[in-house]
VEXDRENMI-14654 format. One record per residue (C-alpha): residue number from 1; residue in one letter; chain; y, z, x. Coordinates in Angstrom, 1 decimal, always signed. Each point is the difference from the previous one (the first is absolute). Example, Ala and Ser with C-alpha at 12.3 -4.5 7.8 and 13.67 -1.06 7.14 Angstrom:
2
+-----+------+------+--------+--------+--------+
: pos : code : unit :     yy :     zz :     xx :
+-----+------+------+--------+--------+--------+
:   1 :    a :    A :   -4.5 :   +7.8 :  +12.3 :
:   2 :    s :    A :   +3.4 :   -0.7 :   +1.4 :
+-----+------+------+--------+--------+--------+
***
This chain:
222
+-----+------+------+--------+--------+--------+
: pos : code : unit :     yy :     zz :     xx :
+-----+------+------+--------+--------+--------+
:   1 :    m :    A :   -0.2 :   +0.1 :   -0.1 :
:   2 :    e :    A :   +2.6 :   +0.9 :   +2.6 :
:   3 :    d :    A :   -0.2 :   -3.7 :   +2.0 :
:   4 :    s :    A :   +0.3 :   -1.9 :   -3.4 :
:   5 :    l :    A :   +2.8 :   +2.2 :   -1.0 :
:   6 :    q :    A :   +1.9 :   -0.3 :   +3.2 :
:   7 :    e :    A :   -1.1 :   -3.5 :   +0.5 :
:   8 :    a :    A :   +0.4 :   -1.8 :   -3.5 :
:   9 :    g :    A :   +2.9 :   +2.3 :   -0.6 :
:  10 :    l :    A :   +0.5 :   +1.6 :   -3.5 :
:  11 :    n :    A :   -0.5 :   -0.9 :   -3.7 :
:  12 :    v :    A :   +2.7 :   +0.9 :   -2.5 :
:  13 :    k :    A :   -1.7 :   +3.3 :   -1.1 :
:  14 :    q :    A :   -0.2 :   +1.2 :   +3.4 :
:  15 :    v :    A :   +4.1 :   -1.0 :   +0.8 :
:  16 :    k :    A :   +0.7 :   +1.7 :   -3.4 :
:  17 :    e :    A :   -2.0 :   +3.2 :   +1.0 :
:  18 :    m :    A :   +1.7 :   +0.2 :   +3.9 :
:  19 :    f :    A :   +3.5 :   -0.4 :   -1.6 :
:  20 :    l :    A :   -1.3 :   +3.2 :   -2.6 :
:  21 :    y :    A :   -0.4 :   +1.5 :   +3.2 :
:  22 :    v :    A :   +2.9 :   -0.7 :   +1.6 :
:  23 :    g :    A :   +2.2 :   +0.9 :   -3.0 :
:  24 :    e :    A :   -1.8 :   +3.7 :   -0.1 :
:  25 :    k :    A :   +1.0 :   +0.3 :   +4.1 :
:  26 :    v :    A :   +3.3 :   -0.9 :   -0.4 :
:  27 :    q :    A :   +0.5 :   +2.5 :   -3.0 :
:  28 :    e :    A :   -1.7 :   +2.7 :   +2.1 :
:  29 :    n :    A :   +2.3 :   -0.6 :   +2.8 :
:  30 :    k :    A :   +3.2 :   +0.2 :   -2.3 :
:  31 :    p :    A :   +1.1 :   +3.4 :   +1.6 :
:  32 :    l :    A :   +0.0 :   -1.3 :   +3.7 :
:  33 :    l :    A :   +2.0 :   -3.2 :   -1.6 :
:  34 :    t :    A :   +2.4 :   +1.8 :   -1.8 :
:  35 :    r :    A :   +0.5 :   +2.4 :   +3.2 :
:  36 :    l :    A :   +0.4 :   -2.8 :   +2.3 :
:  37 :    d :    A :   +2.6 :   -1.9 :   -2.4 :
:  38 :    s :    A :   +1.8 :   +3.7 :   -0.9 :
:  39 :    a :    A :   +0.7 :   -0.1 :   +3.9 :
:  40 :    i :    A :   +1.9 :   -3.1 :   +0.0 :
:  41 :    g :    A :   +0.0 :   -1.8 :   -3.5 :
:  42 :    d :    A :   +0.3 :   +1.0 :   -3.2 :
:  43 :    g :    A :   -3.4 :   +1.9 :   -0.2 :
:  44 :    d :    A :   -1.0 :   -2.3 :   -2.9 :
:  45 :    h :    A :   -2.5 :   -2.0 :   +1.8 :
:  46 :    g :    A :   -3.2 :   +1.9 :   -0.4 :
:  47 :    i :    A :   +0.8 :   +0.4 :   -3.7 :
:  48 :    g :    A :   +0.5 :   -3.4 :   -0.6 :
:  49 :    m :    A :   -2.9 :   -1.3 :   +2.0 :
:  50 :    s :    A :   -2.2 :   +2.7 :   -1.9 :
:  51 :    v :    A :   +1.1 :   -1.6 :   -3.7 :
:  52 :    g :    A :   -0.1 :   -3.7 :   +1.1 :
:  53 :    f :    A :   -3.7 :   +0.8 :   +1.4 :
:  54 :    k :    A :   -0.8 :   +2.1 :   -3.3 :
:  55 :    k :    A :   +1.4 :   -2.9 :   -2.1 :
:  56 :    a :    A :   -2.1 :   -2.6 :   +1.7 :
:  57 :    a :    A :   -3.3 :   +2.2 :   -0.6 :
:  58 :    e :    A :   +0.8 :   +0.2 :   -3.2 :
:  59 :    s :    A :   +0.8 :   -4.3 :   -0.4 :
:  60 :    l :    A :   -3.0 :   -0.4 :   +2.0 :
:  61 :    g :    A :   -2.1 :   +1.8 :   -2.2 :
:  62 :    q :    A :   +1.2 :   -1.6 :   -3.1 :
:  63 :    k :    A :   +0.2 :   -3.7 :   +0.8 :
:  64 :    e :    A :   -3.4 :   -2.3 :   +0.8 :
:  65 :    l :    A :   +0.5 :   -1.1 :   +3.5 :
:  66 :    a :    A :   -1.6 :   -3.4 :   +0.6 :
:  67 :    t :    A :   +1.7 :   -1.0 :   +3.4 :
:  68 :    i :    A :   +1.2 :   +1.6 :   +3.3 :
:  69 :    n :    A :   +3.3 :   -1.3 :   -1.2 :
:  70 :    d :    A :   -0.1 :   +1.8 :   -3.2 :
:  71 :    i :    A :   -0.2 :   +3.3 :   +2.3 :
:  72 :    f :    A :   +2.4 :   +0.1 :   +1.7 :
:  73 :    k :    A :   +2.3 :   -1.7 :   -2.5 :
:  74 :    t :    A :   -0.7 :   +2.9 :   -2.1 :
:  75 :    i :    A :   +0.8 :   +2.7 :   +2.6 :
:  76 :    g :    A :   +3.2 :   -1.4 :   +1.0 :
:  77 :    m :    A :   +1.1 :   -0.5 :   -3.6 :
:  78 :    s :    A :   -0.6 :   +3.8 :   -0.9 :
:  79 :    m :    A :   +1.9 :   +1.1 :   +3.2 :
:  80 :    i :    A :   +2.6 :   -2.4 :   -0.9 :
:  81 :    s :    A :   +0.3 :   +1.5 :   -3.8 :
:  82 :    s :    A :   -0.8 :   +3.6 :   +0.8 :
:  83 :    m :    A :   +2.0 :   +0.8 :   +3.2 :
:  84 :    g :    A :   +3.1 :   -1.6 :   -0.7 :
:  85 :    g :    A :   +2.2 :   -0.4 :   +2.9 :
:  86 :    a :    A :   +0.2 :   -1.6 :   +4.1 :
:  87 :    s :    A :   -3.2 :   +1.8 :   +0.3 :
:  88 :    g :    A :   -1.7 :   -1.5 :   -3.3 :
:  89 :    v :    A :   +0.6 :   -3.4 :   +0.9 :
:  90 :    i :    A :   -0.9 :   +0.1 :   +3.8 :
:  91 :    f :    A :   -3.2 :   +1.4 :   -0.9 :
:  92 :    g :    A :   -0.4 :   -2.2 :   -2.8 :
:  93 :    t :    A :   +0.7 :   -2.8 :   +2.0 :
:  94 :    l :    A :   -2.4 :   +1.2 :   +2.6 :
:  95 :    f :    A :   -2.9 :   -1.2 :   -2.7 :
:  96 :    m :    A :   +1.7 :   -2.5 :   -1.9 :
:  97 :    g :    A :   +1.6 :   -2.0 :   +3.0 :
:  98 :    g :    A :   -3.2 :   -1.2 :   +1.4 :
:  99 :    v :    A :   -1.6 :   -1.2 :   -3.0 :
: 100 :    k :    A :   +2.6 :   -2.0 :   -1.7 :
: 101 :    g :    A :   -1.0 :   -3.6 :   -0.2 :
: 102 :    l :    A :   -3.3 :   +0.7 :   +1.5 :
: 103 :    e :    A :   -3.2 :   -1.6 :   -1.3 :
: 104 :    s :    A :   -2.5 :   +2.5 :   -1.8 :
: 105 :    q :    A :   -2.1 :   +1.6 :   +2.1 :
: 106 :    q :    A :   -3.5 :   +2.0 :   -0.9 :
: 107 :    e :    A :   -0.4 :   +1.4 :   +3.7 :
: 108 :    l :    A :   +2.4 :   +1.7 :   +2.4 :
: 109 :    d :    A :   -0.9 :   -0.6 :   +3.9 :
: 110 :    l :    A :   +2.0 :   +0.7 :   +2.9 :
: 111 :    p :    A :   +1.5 :   -3.1 :   +0.0 :
: 112 :    l :    A :   +1.2 :   -0.3 :   -3.6 :
: 113 :    l :    A :   +1.5 :   +3.8 :   +0.5 :
: 114 :    a :    A :   +1.8 :   -0.9 :   +3.0 :
: 115 :    n :    A :   +1.7 :   -3.0 :   -2.0 :
: 116 :    i :    A :   +0.9 :   +2.2 :   -3.0 :
: 117 :    f :    A :   +1.3 :   +2.9 :   +2.0 :
: 118 :    e :    A :   +2.2 :   -2.7 :   +2.3 :
: 119 :    k :    A :   +1.7 :   -1.8 :   -3.0 :
: 120 :    s :    A :   +0.2 :   +3.5 :   -1.4 :
: 121 :    l :    A :   +1.9 :   +1.2 :   +3.4 :
: 122 :    e :    A :   +2.3 :   -3.7 :   -0.5 :
: 123 :    a :    A :   +0.8 :   +1.3 :   -3.5 :
: 124 :    i :    A :   +1.0 :   +3.1 :   +1.0 :
: 125 :    k :    A :   +2.3 :   -0.6 :   +3.0 :
: 126 :    t :    A :   +2.0 :   -3.1 :   -2.4 :
: 127 :    r :    A :   +0.1 :   +2.6 :   -2.7 :
: 128 :    g :    A :   +1.0 :   +3.3 :   +2.0 :
: 129 :    k :    A :   +1.7 :   -1.7 :   +2.9 :
: 130 :    a :    A :   -1.6 :   +2.4 :   +2.4 :
: 131 :    s :    A :   -1.4 :   -0.9 :   +3.3 :
: 132 :    l :    A :   -2.1 :   +2.0 :   +2.5 :
: 133 :    g :    A :   +1.8 :   +2.5 :   +1.0 :
: 134 :    d :    A :   +2.0 :   +1.2 :   -2.6 :
: 135 :    k :    A :   -2.1 :   +3.2 :   -0.7 :
: 136 :    t :    A :   -1.7 :   -1.6 :   -3.3 :
: 137 :    m :    A :   -3.9 :   -0.4 :   -1.0 :
: 138 :    i :    A :   +0.9 :   -3.4 :   +2.0 :
: 139 :    d :    A :   -0.6 :   +2.0 :   +2.8 :
: 140 :    a :    A :   -3.8 :   +0.5 :   -0.8 :
: 141 :    l :    A :   -0.5 :   -3.0 :   -2.3 :
: 142 :    e :    A :   +0.9 :   -2.8 :   +2.9 :
: 143 :    p :    A :   -2.3 :   +1.4 :   +2.7 :
: 144 :    a :    A :   -2.5 :   +0.5 :   -2.5 :
: 145 :    v :    A :   +0.0 :   -3.4 :   -1.2 :
: 146 :    n :    A :   -0.1 :   -1.4 :   +3.6 :
: 147 :    a :    A :   -3.1 :   +2.2 :   +0.3 :
: 148 :    l :    A :   -1.7 :   -1.7 :   -2.9 :
: 149 :    k :    A :   +1.0 :   -3.7 :   +1.0 :
: 150 :    q :    A :   -1.2 :   +0.8 :   +4.0 :
: 151 :    s :    A :   -2.9 :   +1.4 :   -1.6 :
: 152 :    a :    A :   -0.7 :   -2.8 :   -2.6 :
: 153 :    d :    A :   +0.6 :   -2.4 :   +3.0 :
: 154 :    q :    A :   -2.7 :   +2.0 :   +2.4 :
: 155 :    h :    A :   -2.7 :   -0.6 :   -3.2 :
: 156 :    a :    A :   -0.3 :   +3.7 :   -0.4 :
: 157 :    d :    A :   -1.3 :   +1.4 :   -3.1 :
: 158 :    i :    A :   +2.4 :   +1.6 :   -2.9 :
: 159 :    l :    A :   -0.6 :   +3.6 :   +1.4 :
: 160 :    n :    A :   +0.8 :   -0.4 :   +3.5 :
: 161 :    g :    A :   +3.1 :   -1.9 :   -1.0 :
: 162 :    i :    A :   +0.9 :   +2.7 :   -2.1 :
: 163 :    k :    A :   -0.7 :   +2.4 :   +2.7 :
: 164 :    a :    A :   +2.4 :   -1.7 :   +2.2 :
: 165 :    a :    A :   +2.9 :   -0.5 :   -2.7 :
: 166 :    e :    A :   -0.3 :   +3.7 :   -0.4 :
: 167 :    e :    A :   +0.3 :   +0.6 :   +3.8 :
: 168 :    n :    A :   +3.1 :   -2.0 :   +0.1 :
: 169 :    a :    A :   +1.4 :   +1.5 :   -3.4 :
: 170 :    e :    A :   +0.0 :   +3.6 :   +1.4 :
: 171 :    k :    A :   +1.3 :   -1.2 :   +3.5 :
: 172 :    g :    A :   +2.8 :   -2.0 :   -2.2 :
: 173 :    v :    A :   +0.3 :   +3.7 :   -1.7 :
: 174 :    e :    A :   +0.5 :   +1.5 :   +3.2 :
: 175 :    n :    A :   +2.9 :   -2.4 :   +1.3 :
: 176 :    s :    A :   +1.7 :   +0.5 :   -2.9 :
: 177 :    k :    A :   +0.9 :   +3.2 :   +1.1 :
: 178 :    k :    A :   +2.2 :   -1.6 :   +2.9 :
: 179 :    y :    A :   +2.2 :   -2.0 :   -2.5 :
: 180 :    i :    A :   +3.0 :   +0.3 :   -1.8 :
: 181 :    a :    A :   -0.2 :   -0.7 :   -3.5 :
: 182 :    k :    A :   +1.8 :   -3.4 :   -1.3 :
: 183 :    f :    A :   -0.8 :   +0.8 :   -3.7 :
: 184 :    g :    A :   +0.1 :   +3.1 :   -2.8 :
: 185 :    r :    A :   +1.6 :   +3.2 :   +0.3 :
: 186 :    a :    A :   -1.5 :   +0.4 :   +3.8 :
: 187 :    k :    A :   +2.6 :   -2.7 :   +1.0 :
: 188 :    t :    A :   +2.8 :   +2.7 :   -0.3 :
: 189 :    l :    A :   -1.8 :   +2.2 :   +2.5 :
: 190 :    g :    A :   +0.3 :   -2.5 :   +2.8 :
: 191 :    e :    A :   -1.7 :   +1.6 :   +2.9 :
: 192 :    r :    A :   -0.8 :   +3.0 :   -1.8 :
: 193 :    a :    A :   -3.0 :   -1.9 :   -1.6 :
: 194 :    i :    A :   -1.1 :   -0.5 :   +3.5 :
: 195 :    g :    A :   -3.4 :   +2.0 :   +0.4 :
: 196 :    h :    A :   -0.9 :   -0.1 :   -3.4 :
: 197 :    q :    A :   -2.6 :   -2.7 :   -1.3 :
: 198 :    d :    A :   +0.2 :   -2.4 :   -3.1 :
: 199 :    a :    A :   -1.6 :   +1.2 :   -3.1 :
: 200 :    g :    A :   -0.7 :   -3.8 :   -1.2 :
: 201 :    a :    A :   -1.3 :   -0.7 :   +3.3 :
: 202 :    t :    A :   -2.3 :   +2.9 :   -0.2 :
: 203 :    t :    A :   -1.0 :   -1.1 :   -3.8 :
: 204 :    v :    A :   -1.1 :   -3.4 :   +1.9 :
: 205 :    w :    A :   -2.2 :   +2.0 :   +2.5 :
: 206 :    i :    A :   -1.8 :   +2.1 :   -2.7 :
: 207 :    i :    A :   -0.7 :   -3.2 :   -2.4 :
: 208 :    f :    A :   -1.6 :   -1.9 :   +3.6 :
: 209 :    k :    A :   -2.0 :   +3.3 :   +0.7 :
: 210 :    s :    A :   -0.9 :   +0.5 :   -3.5 :
: 211 :    m :    A :   -1.5 :   -3.6 :   -0.5 :
: 212 :    r :    A :   -1.8 :   +0.8 :   +3.6 :
: 213 :    e :    A :   -1.6 :   +2.9 :   -1.3 :
: 214 :    w :    A :   -1.2 :   -1.6 :   -3.5 :
: 215 :    i :    A :   -1.4 :   -2.2 :   +2.0 :
: 216 :    e :    A :   -1.8 :   +1.9 :   +2.3 :
: 217 :    n :    A :   -1.4 :   +2.6 :   -2.6 :
: 218 :    v :    A :   -1.3 :   -3.0 :   -1.9 :
: 219 :    s :    A :   -1.8 :   -1.3 :   +3.0 :
: 220 :    v :    A :   -1.4 :   +3.5 :   +0.8 :
: 221 :    s :    A :   -1.1 :   +0.6 :   -3.5 :
: 222 :    h :    A :   -2.1 :   -3.5 :   -0.6 :
+-----+------+------+--------+--------+--------+
***
């Protein structure tokens, strides 16, 4: 099972279960995200992400999902509709931006995942105008996407690709501590924001970490 799951990729049911697990983990980290955001932001990032993933879980449970596209779209729309504000739009775009115009897919392998998140990254940059080093979620997402693409080019399986993305995202979170913020309330702090990691970047790392954990757990249990 381990080989087939990792080599062939994940089916629609597995992708849904994986993102339900991701949502649970983000909600569990609400206190951490709130603490990080309270240091330099509005303090509402953990609450917003928790609300967004809770709504996504409800929507995923209610809908008949036939494709990978449906899952990403459902999560993204749930976030935008329930979270409000910039975070809702940005994290909604993380899920919706990459499947826009994508042909219907029944299976999520590493090249597809890399492609989806690369398009999401572009959509977020266009929408939010942030770049690497601006102390935003891009600081974790861009290195993670680069790792996914590199792993896909090297024909790695989905687990190893996500592992590489997780490691790069974690480095990106660490790097975000060095930056002066260009957006949000943290922007007004100038150099006082240095030494604090970005809450949005931390959420991106938690998402990849949770995806990796779910695939590992499924592989072990079969």
